[in-house]
Phi, psi and omega in degrees: 000143180250144179241143177287133181294142178241150175272186183297335180271001180088000178272166179289145180285123179303137176079006179295128187301322185275003177272339185294123172273330181230146181293136176284142173252116179289142182235138176232129178071025178246141184225157171227184182296342183259348180151201181276132180276122179271314178208160185217141170226167175297346182252356180180181184217143173255134186234155165244120192215160172265355185292106181280347183278351183288113180231147179308134180096342180292136176269132181225169171243125177260124179254120180245139173264127179236173177298334180273358183121184182274140176234146177246126185235126175293140182211156175245133176290122179266326178200154176210127183234131176289149177246159180300335182277005178092350177273171177238141172257126185226150175240128180238138176256130179291130177263340177267104185271004183290345181256012187302315181294319178295321179292323175300315180296319178298318178298319177298316179298316180296319177296318179297317178298320179297315179296319178299319182293336178268000177079026180275000000 
């Protein structure tokens, strides 16, 4: 039997591989209103940002530009960690599930683009 790793406060460890319900899609050169998108799933987004106000529990709106137009998705900050370079790495979980199918399609397109860029 496998157990999800917990931190000292009893919460799940951010980025733990076995916590993922959906596969992360790595993103390069993609941005939203809060910063640079590191990875994306239909249930959340990982960011690299200058936004110092992002704290766990904070409700935010993530604005993504897609081929179908711009979408605004409600999200909750799950974790935010400062980096030595002054930026923050943050993980947000989407609370607005109405865009889940569009996000699944976007993740597929991004994975295909990544494979194409590598010559697969």
